[in-house]
C-alpha positions as CSV (number, residue, x, y, z in Angstrom):
1,M,-14.8,-14.1,-8.6
2,I,-12.8,-10.9,-8.1
3,N,-14.8,-7.7,-8.4
4,L,-12.4,-5.5,-10.4
5,N,-14.6,-2.4,-10.3
6,Y,-14.8,-2.5,-6.5
7,H,-10.9,-2.7,-6.2
8,R,-10.5,0.1,-8.7
9,N,-12.8,2.3,-6.6
10,Q,-10.9,1.5,-3.5
11,V,-7.6,2.4,-5.2
12,N,-9.1,5.7,-6.4
13,K,-10.4,6.6,-3.0
14,L,-6.9,5.9,-1.5
15,K,-5.3,8.1,-4.1
16,L,-7.7,10.9,-3.4
17,S,-7.3,10.6,0.3
18,Q,-3.5,10.8,-0.1
19,V,-3.9,14.0,-2.3
20,G,-6.1,15.5,0.4
21,I,-3.6,14.7,3.1
22,S,-0.8,16.3,1.0
23,L,-2.9,19.4,0.4
24,K,-3.7,19.7,4.1
25,K,-0.1,19.4,4.9
26,S,0.9,22.0,2.3
27,V,-1.7,24.5,3.6
28,A,-0.7,23.8,7.2
29,L,2.9,24.4,6.5
30,Q,2.2,27.6,4.6
31,L,0.1,28.9,7.5
32,Y,2.8,28.0,9.9
33,F,5.4,30.0,7.9
34,M,3.0,32.9,7.9
35,E,2.5,32.8,11.7
36,A,6.3,32.5,12.3
37,G,7.0,35.3,9.9
38,I,9.3,33.2,7.8
39,G,9.7,34.6,4.3
40,V,7.7,37.7,5.1
41,M,10.4,40.1,4.2
42,K,11.4,38.8,0.8
43,E,13.0,41.8,-0.9
44,N,12.2,43.3,-4.3
45,V,9.3,41.2,-5.4
46,T,8.8,41.9,-9.1
47,P,5.9,41.3,-11.5
48,Y,7.8,39.3,-14.1
49,K,10.2,36.8,-12.7
50,D,12.1,36.1,-15.9
51,S,12.5,39.7,-16.9
52,D,15.8,41.5,-17.0
53,L,14.1,44.9,-16.5
54,T,14.3,46.7,-13.2
55,K,11.4,46.5,-10.8
56,K,10.5,50.1,-11.7
57,K,10.3,49.3,-15.4
58,Q,8.4,46.1,-14.8
59,V,5.8,48.0,-12.6
60,E,5.4,50.6,-15.3
61,Q,4.9,47.9,-18.0
62,M,2.4,46.1,-15.8
63,F,0.2,49.1,-15.1
64,D,0.3,50.3,-18.7
65,T,-1.1,46.9,-19.6
66,I,-3.9,46.7,-17.0
67,S,-4.9,50.4,-17.0
68,G,-8.0,49.9,-19.1
69,N,-10.0,47.8,-16.6
70,Y,-8.0,48.7,-13.4
71,D,-10.8,50.6,-11.7
72,G,-13.5,48.0,-12.1
73,L,-11.3,45.1,-11.2
74,N,-10.2,46.9,-8.0
75,R,-13.8,47.2,-6.9
76,V,-14.4,43.5,-7.5
77,I,-11.2,42.3,-5.8
78,S,-11.6,44.5,-2.7
79,L,-15.3,43.7,-2.6
80,G,-15.9,47.5,-2.7
81,A,-14.1,48.1,0.6
82,D,-11.4,50.3,-1.0
83,V,-14.0,53.0,-1.7
84,K,-14.6,53.4,2.0
85,W,-10.9,53.4,2.8
86,R,-10.3,56.1,0.2
87,K,-13.1,58.2,1.7
88,K,-11.3,58.2,5.0
89,V,-8.1,59.4,3.4
90,V,-9.9,62.2,1.5
91,K,-11.4,63.4,4.8
92,M,-8.1,63.3,6.6
93,I,-6.5,65.4,3.9
94,A,-9.4,67.8,3.5
95,D,-9.6,68.4,7.3
96,S,-6.0,69.5,7.3
97,N,-6.9,72.4,4.9
98,P,-3.9,72.1,2.5
99,S,-3.4,74.6,-0.3
100,S,-1.5,72.0,-2.4
101,I,-1.8,68.2,-2.6
102,L,0.4,65.6,-4.3
103,D,-1.0,62.2,-4.9
104,I,1.8,59.7,-5.7
105,A,1.1,56.5,-7.6
106,T,-2.2,58.3,-8.5
107,G,-3.0,55.5,-11.1
108,T,-6.3,56.4,-12.8
109,G,-6.6,59.6,-10.7
110,D,-9.6,58.7,-8.5
111,L,-8.1,60.0,-5.3
112,A,-6.6,63.2,-6.9
113,I,-10.0,64.0,-8.3
114,K,-11.7,63.5,-5.0
115,F,-9.2,65.8,-3.3
116,T,-10.1,68.4,-5.9
117,E,-13.8,68.0,-5.2
118,K,-13.7,67.7,-1.4
119,S,-10.9,70.1,-0.4
120,T,-10.1,73.8,-0.9
121,A,-6.7,73.1,-2.3
122,D,-5.7,75.5,-5.1
123,K,-3.4,72.8,-6.7
124,V,-3.7,69.0,-6.8
125,V,-1.1,67.0,-8.7
126,G,-1.4,63.3,-9.5
127,L,1.9,61.6,-10.3
128,D,2.4,58.2,-11.7
129,I,5.1,56.1,-13.5
130,S,2.5,54.6,-15.9
131,E,1.4,56.7,-18.9
132,G,-1.4,54.2,-19.5
133,M,-2.9,54.9,-16.1
134,L,-2.4,58.7,-16.5
135,S,-4.2,58.7,-19.9
136,V,-7.3,57.2,-18.1
137,A,-7.0,59.8,-15.4
138,R,-6.8,62.8,-17.8
139,K,-9.9,61.6,-19.7
140,K,-11.8,61.8,-16.4
141,T,-11.2,65.5,-16.0
142,E,-11.0,66.8,-19.5
143,N,-13.7,69.4,-20.3
144,S,-14.7,69.6,-16.6
145,D,-14.6,72.4,-14.0
146,L,-11.8,70.5,-12.2
147,A,-9.3,70.8,-15.0
148,D,-7.9,74.1,-13.7
149,R,-7.1,72.7,-10.3
150,V,-5.9,69.2,-10.9
151,S,-3.1,68.0,-13.2
152,F,-1.5,64.6,-14.0
153,I,2.1,64.1,-14.7
154,K,4.4,61.2,-15.4
155,G,7.2,61.0,-12.8
156,D,9.4,58.8,-10.6
157,S,8.4,58.6,-7.0
158,E,12.1,58.1,-6.1
159,A,13.2,61.3,-8.0
160,L,10.3,63.7,-7.6
161,P,10.4,66.6,-10.0
162,F,9.5,69.2,-7.4
163,S,11.5,71.6,-5.2
164,D,11.8,71.2,-1.4
165,N,8.7,71.9,0.7
166,S,6.4,72.1,-2.3
167,F,3.2,70.4,-0.9
168,D,1.1,70.8,2.2
169,A,-0.2,67.2,1.9
170,I,1.1,64.1,0.2
171,T,-0.6,60.7,-0.2
172,V,0.2,57.3,-1.6
173,S,-2.6,54.8,-2.0
174,F,-1.8,51.1,-2.9
175,G,1.5,52.2,-4.5
176,I,4.2,52.4,-1.9
177,R,4.9,48.7,-2.0
178,N,5.8,49.2,-5.7
179,F,8.7,51.5,-4.9
180,E,12.0,49.9,-6.0
181,N,13.8,51.5,-3.0
182,L,11.3,52.2,-0.2
183,E,13.5,54.4,1.9
184,K,14.7,56.5,-1.1
185,G,11.1,57.1,-2.1
186,L,10.0,58.0,1.4
187,S,13.0,60.4,1.7
188,E,11.9,62.1,-1.5
189,I,8.4,62.5,-0.1
190,Y,9.8,64.0,3.1
191,R,11.9,66.4,1.0
192,V,8.9,67.9,-1.0
193,L,6.5,67.9,2.0
194,S,6.1,71.3,3.6
195,P,7.1,71.7,7.3
196,K,4.1,70.5,9.5
197,G,2.6,69.0,6.3
198,L,0.6,65.8,6.4
199,F,1.6,62.5,4.8
200,V,-1.0,59.7,4.4
201,I,-0.4,56.2,3.2
202,L,-3.2,53.7,2.3
203,E,-1.7,50.3,1.8
204,T,-2.7,46.6,2.1
205,S,-1.6,44.7,5.2
206,V,-1.9,41.3,6.7
207,P,-4.4,40.7,9.5
208,K,-3.0,39.5,12.8
209,N,-5.8,37.5,14.3
210,F,-7.5,34.2,13.5
211,P,-9.5,33.6,11.3
212,W,-9.0,36.8,9.3
213,K,-5.3,36.1,8.8
214,Q,-5.9,32.7,7.4
215,G,-8.8,34.0,5.3
216,Y,-6.6,36.7,3.9
217,F,-4.0,34.1,2.9
218,V,-6.6,32.0,1.1
219,Y,-8.2,34.9,-0.7
220,T,-5.0,36.7,-1.8
221,R,-3.1,33.7,-2.8
222,G,-5.9,31.6,-4.2
223,I,-8.9,33.6,-5.2
224,M,-7.6,37.0,-6.1
225,P,-5.1,35.9,-8.8
226,V,-7.8,33.7,-10.4
227,I,-10.1,36.8,-10.7
228,G,-7.2,38.8,-12.1
229,K,-6.3,36.1,-14.7
230,I,-9.9,35.9,-15.9
231,F,-10.6,39.7,-16.3
232,S,-7.1,41.2,-16.8
233,K,-5.0,41.4,-19.9
234,D,-1.9,40.7,-17.8
235,K,-2.1,37.2,-16.4
236,V,0.7,37.7,-13.9
237,A,-0.2,41.2,-12.6
238,Y,-2.5,40.1,-9.8
239,N,-0.2,37.4,-8.7
240,Y,2.4,40.1,-8.2
241,L,-0.1,42.5,-6.5
242,S,-1.1,39.8,-4.0
243,E,2.5,38.6,-3.4
244,S,3.9,42.1,-2.9
245,A,1.1,43.0,-0.5
246,S,1.7,39.9,1.7
247,V,5.4,40.6,2.1
248,F,5.4,44.3,2.4
249,P,6.3,45.7,5.9
250,H,3.2,47.0,7.7
251,G,2.0,48.2,11.1
252,E,4.8,49.1,13.5
253,V,7.5,47.9,11.1
254,L,6.5,50.6,8.6
255,N,5.9,53.1,11.4
256,N,9.6,52.6,12.4
257,I,10.8,53.1,8.8
258,L,8.8,56.4,8.6
259,K,10.4,57.6,11.9
260,K,13.8,56.6,10.6
261,I,13.3,58.9,7.6
262,G,12.4,61.8,9.9
263,F,8.6,61.8,10.0
264,K,6.8,62.7,13.3
265,E,3.5,61.9,14.8
266,V,3.5,58.6,13.0
267,K,0.5,56.3,13.6
268,N,-1.2,53.5,11.8
269,M,-4.9,52.7,11.7
270,P,-5.9,49.1,10.5
271,Q,-9.0,48.9,8.3
272,T,-11.5,46.0,7.8
273,F,-9.9,43.5,10.2
274,G,-6.4,44.6,9.1
275,V,-6.5,43.8,5.4
276,A,-5.5,47.4,4.8
277,T,-3.9,50.1,6.9
278,I,-4.0,53.9,6.8
279,Y,-0.8,55.6,8.1
280,S,-0.4,59.2,8.9
281,A,2.7,61.3,9.7
282,T,3.9,64.9,9.7
283,K,7.1,66.7,8.9
């Protein structure tokens, strides 16, 4: 007598093994493309694929939506490492003794506030395209002793509302990949930076070495978007953030872009196995 249950189990095992093979092939191909650099320079990655809005408007809309829980979610997604990276940026800026600091893509203002606390600068300005993020930043400083030295304004990083040579130090943390036109934005930063002024970027990057590169791919493409979907109001925001991070130019490629704009003394300092990089340059 034929054992139907036995045969059903065998068929199911075969189906599962085929699925496993397909998944392994898929992952292997994706890792191969990463190693080969294929598709790594996809241009103009946007948050909302079906939107007719410009990237700039989409980014503004996205950050307005996620501003309420942005700080906490950042700590979770970076496993707290972003706090250590920001501290290094703050020290670099404070050690240069600037009298004025501009923090572009300031978001909820954490870095601008730290500059005010840790440096002797008379003026610190946090600029962002998202009014939602800025409203959170302003609440952090209202009725505090810092209010006289730090201000938050809405503005476009590619059309900065400042005259030439306005700031001794300028920073962009986790925002430069959101520029619609990277070189235009960098040229604007160069314009408003004072001669011999310091420019510092903190941005995500892709590790070069095994197994960190493969682990980064699994985390940013698999785990991070899931966390974002669970805790964020915008279900696609963290897909965009992970995708834009993985295709953005980093390391020597970004160094060369900075040099092309006119920046000098350009160098990059990978952080935490290369998942983030701090760049510094002068005018």
